[in-house]
N, C-alpha and C positions, 0 to 999 in steps of 0.2 A: 661681063654684061655691058652692052653699049647703052648710051643715053636713051636711044629710041626704045630698046626693049625694056629698060628700067621703067619707062613711062607706062608701058603696057602691063608689066608683071607686078609692079608695086602699087598698093592702094594709094589713092591720092589723099593728101592731107587737106581736108576742107573744114578748117576750124570755124569759119564764119557761116557755114551752111549746115554743118552737122547738127542733127536734132538734139543730141545730148553729149557734148564734148566731155570726156573724162581726162584725168591727169595722165593716164596711160597713153591716151591719144596725143596729148601734148608732148610727152616724152618721145614717142615714136616720130611725131611730126617734126620735132626739132632737128633730128638727123637729116630729114629730107630738106627742110627749109635752109639749113646751113650748109648743105652739100656743095652748092655753087653760089657765086656772087649773083648770078641771074635769079636763082630761086629766092635768095634773101631779098633782093631788090623788089621782086614781084610781091612777096609777102608783106614787106614794109609798105608798099604802095596800097595794098588792100587794107592794111591796118590804119593808115593815115586817113583813109576815106570814111572811116567809121566815127560815130559820135562818141563822146566821153561818158555819156550817161545811159541809163537803161540797159537793156540786154546787149546792145552794141558795145556799150562801155565795158560790160563784164567780159565779153569776148575779146575786146581790145586789151583788157588787162591780162587775160590769159595769153594773148599773142605777145605781149611785152615780156612775159616770162620766157617764151620760146626764143626770143631775140636776146635774152640775158639782160634786158633793161629792167632790172629789179626795182629800182626806185619808182619807175612809172607803173610797174605791175602792182606794187603795194598801194600806190595812190589810187589807181583805177578800181582795184578790187575792194578797197576799204568800205565803200557804201553797200557792198553785197555780203556783209557779215551774216552768217547763218546758212549761206549756200555752201554745201560741202566741197565742191570742186574749187570754188573761189577761195574758201578759207584754207584748204590744203595748199593751193598754189601760192597764196599770199604768205603762208607760213614758210614754205620752201624758199621764197624770195627773201624773206626776212633773215633766214638762216644764212643765205648766200651773202647778205649784207652785213653779217656779223651782229645781228640784233636778236639773239635767242630769247631774251626776256619778253619781247613782243610776240615772238612766234609761239611761245609756250602755251598761252591760253587757247590759241586756235587749235593746236595739236591736241590739247587736253580735251576740248569739247568733242573733237572728232573721235578721240580714243574712248571717251565715255559713251559716245553714240554707237561705236563699232568696237566693242570690247574684245572681239575675237579676231580682229584684223591687225596684223603686225605693223603695217606701215605707220598709221597714225600714232600707235603706242610707241614705236621706235622713235618717231619724230619728237614726241613729247619728252621721252627720256633723254634723248640727245640734247634737246633744247634746255632741259633742266640741268644737265651736266655742264653744258657750255656757259649757261647763265651763272651757275655757281662758281665756275672757274674765273669768270670775269669779276664777280663780286669778291671772291676769296681765292687768289691764285694758288695758295698753299693747301687747297682742299685735298683730302685723301681720296683720290679717284677710285682706288681699289675698293675701299669700304663703301663709298657712295654707290658704285655700280652694283656691288653685291647686294646692297639694300634694295636697289631698283629691281634687280632680277627676282628677288624673293617676292616682291609684290606683283609680279607679272604672271600671267597664266603659264602652266607647265610647259606648253609647247613653244612659248615665245623664245626660249633660249636656243632653240634649233632653227629659228628663222634667220634671215639675212641680217635683220636689225639686231637680233639677240646676239648673233655671233660677232657683229661689229662691236657691240658694247663690251663683250667679253674680251675682245682684242684690245680695247682701250684699257681695260683693267689689267691685263697681262703686260701691256706696254708700260704702264705706270709702275709695275712691279719689276721692271727690267727683265722680264722673261720674253726675250725677242722671238725665240722659236715658237712659243705658244701663241704669242700675239699674231705672228704672221700666219700661223695655221688657222686661227679664227678669221682673220681678214680675208684670206684666200678662199676659205669656205663661204664667207659672206659674198665674195665676188662671184663665185660659181652659182650661188643661189639668186643673186640679183646684181648684175654688173652696173646697174644705173645708180647705185648708191655712191654719190661722188665723194662724200667724206670718207667712206671705207676705202675706195680706190686710192685716194690720196694718202691715207695712213699706210696702206699696204705698200705702195710704191716708195714712199718716203722711208719707211722702216727697212725695206729690202735694200734700198739704195745705201743707207747708212751701214747696213750689215755686210755690204760688199756683194750682195746677190743681184748683180746688175741685170741678168737676164729676166728675173722676176720683176724687177722695177721697170725695165723697159716695156715688158708685156702689159703691166698695169697702166703706165702712162699712155701707151699707144691705144689701149682700149678706151681710156677716158677721152682722148682726142677723137677717136673714131665715132664715139657716141655723142660727141659735141657737149660733153659735160665738164671738160677740163677748164679750170679757171687760170688766171695769170700765173700764180705761183707754180701750179702743176706744169704748165707749158714751159716755163723757164727752167724748172728742174729737169724736165724731159730733154730740153735742148742741151743743157750742160752735160747730161749723161750721154747723149748722142755724140757730143764733141769728145768726151773721154774715150769713146770707141772709134774715133776718127771718122765718124759719119757726119762730116761737116755740112754736106749739102742738105741732109735731112734736118740738121740742127738749124741751119739758116732758114729753111722753110717754116719751122716752128716759130722762130723769133720774128720772122716776117709777118706771120699771122697775128702775133701779139702787137707788133708795131702798127699794123694796119687797123686793128681794133682801137688802138689809142696812140695816135701819132705823137703825143707828148711824152710817151713812155721812154725816157732817156736810157734806162737800163736795157730795155729790149733793143733799142737802136744800137747801143754799144755792143751788145752780144752779137747782134746781126752783123755788124761790121767786122767783128773778130772772126766769126764763122766764114764770112765771105773771103776774108784775107787768107784763111787757112785753105780755102778751095783753090787759090791761085797756084797753078803749076810752077810758076816762075818765082815763087815766094823766096826772098833772100833771108834765110834764117840768121845769117851772120849780121846783116844790117839791122834786123829786128832786135838782136841782142844789144847792139850798140844804141839803138833808139831807146830801148827799155832802160838802159843805164842812164842815158841822158834824161829821160822823162822822170825817172825816180828822183834824180838830183834837182831837176827844175821844179818839182812839186814840193820841195822842202820849204816850209813857211819861214818867212823872215824872222818871225818871233823866236825861232829856234836858236838864233845867234845873239851874242852879247853886243848890243848896239847902245849908243848913248840915247837918252830920252829924245833929244832934238832930232837925231837921224831917224829914229823909229817913228816919231810923229810926222815928220815930213814925208816919209815913204808911205805911211798910211793915208795921208791926205792926197797923195798922188795915185792912190789905188794900186800900190805896189805891195803885194802880199806874199809873193813867193820868189824864189830865185829866178824862175822863168820870167816873171814880170820884170825883174831887175835887169836880166841879161839883154833884153831887147831895147833898153834905154841907153842913150849916149851920155858922156860926161857933160856935154853942153846942156842937154835937157835937164839933168839933175841940178846943175849949178844955176840954171835960170829960175829955179823955184825959190820963192821967198824963204829966207832963214836957212837955206841949205848951202853950206860953205865948203871950203877945202878940207876941213877936219872931218866932216861927215863923209865927204867924197872918199877920203883915204880909208876910212873905216870900211866903206862898201867895197872898195877895190881889194882890200885885204881878204874880205870874206870870199869874194869871187876867186881870188888867187888860190886859196886853199882848195878850191874845187876844180882848178884848172880852167877857169872861165874868166871873162873880162866883159866890161861894158861894150855894147854895140857889136857883139860877136855874132857873125853869121852862123846859122844853124849847122851847116856842113862842117864848119871849123870846130864848133862845139862838140859835135859827135866824134870827130877825129881826136880831139884833145882828151876826151874822157876815155876813149879806147886806148890811147897811148898810155894814160895813167894806169889803166887796168893791166897793161902788159909789163909794168915796171916790176923789178924783182922785189920780193917781200922783204921789208926792212926789219930791223930789230924792234921797232915800236909798233909794228903792224899787229892788228888784233882782228881775229875772224869775226868778231861781233860787229865790226865796222863795214863788213862786206855787204854789197847790195843783195837783196833777196833774189835778184835774177841769177846770181851765181849758183843758186840751188837747183835751177832748171826744173822747177816744180810742174806738175800737171796743171792744166787750166783751172780745174776745180780748186786745188790747194792754193794756187797762186792768187786766185780771186779772193779767197777767204782771208789770207794774210794781208792782202792789199786793203780789203774792206775794214780791217782792224787798224789801218793806218801804219802798217809796218813798211819801212823802207830798207831796213838793214836786218842782219841776222840777230843783232842785239835787241832789236825791237820785237822780233818773234819770240825770243826766249823769255821775254817779260810775261808771256801768257802761259797759262796752264793747259793741260790736255782737256780738262772739263770745260774751260772757256771756249776752246776751239770746237769741241764737240757740240757746243750749244749754238754754233753758227749754222745758218742754212746751208744745205748741200755738203756739209763736212761730216763724214762718218769715219769709222774705224780704219777703212782702207786709206783714206787721205791722211789720217793721223799717223799711221805706220810709215807712210811715204815720207812725211815731214820729219819724223823722228830719225829715219834712216839717213836722210839728207843732212840733217843737223849733226848727226854722229860723225859724218865724214869730216866735220870741222871741229870735232870734240866739244860739241855744244849739246845742251839738253833743255827741254822746256822747264818752266818753273815747277818746282815740287817733285822733279824726277832725279 
């Protein structure tokens, strides 16, 4: 369908002129508004021209939800408490902001007013569950959800909201298959339930069901309900399948929405690098080895108090900070003498580095050390994590734990790793297999 025919065939989204805008209208309109930068800009322009009070303010608050500006949505709709659409939209915005305790009374009022409608009841029960987990993280989710379902009408369990809550219960009980069945059933009943799509995609991802996870993430992006965590997870999964161009597009969307998001910008740079046909993998391995070493904190080494204090005052915190300095620069600093200088030079010598060393020379030196025959005192635990040649997902996880060597990795247990974002059983088995090649195991195995 071309842009021209889409304009003719699809109903226009007229939030500011519609006689009685509903939340369903907002949900459908969001897809249209966020379809292109031009549509978004036009909608924002309309929104800015409206007053913050009265009926215009109410509709402006609804518009803020469409644009995912949840803080503004909550503020503009607060004066309209008692209005069903305003209350439901504000409650959804509060949930998106991670404030379920404030959303609960709004959902509760709507649920009491419409006892036979699943959506407000589902919102109330989810808000109650999330608020309880914030208050008491060790809450028995299975027991709480079971109690919730007993208090709901008989047909609620078969609704999208009911299936979602049953999925949460099954997931808490580590029944992955049952949880996924409930989540996917809820998705088929109502694909706009963002929390459900996220849980389905995340659980499928961890279980190694990549095709299911990709389908759920893609649906969330197409419906314009994917938040930052969902989009980043989606991008990582696309990279795992060598779909780097698609991953870069996802990261670019996140980066454009928030230019200060350093994680998205880093992922975007990685994906773009992988798209380069002339990418030099050998050079990348060398650079990785260098960067791992240059990131080692100075505090990891035994230095005299005087040397440590001087380096700290000079804002030298890592070996990378140190390598770029010359002997003259260090000696020119007050209280930094020959003794401290010799300490520093010895540290660098053990890493094949020296002060004032050009980057190209540092890369070559580290590569040369990596090619040296294994000596009697060599220990696989001292090898760099780059030697494992892990997938992007697994490598990012161990790096986020601060691991630089294989010895750092085996200090962690399987449970710790599985608790990390984007790290599931597939990644765990990969890591175990790679460590086994060096006769190493994770803690507790």
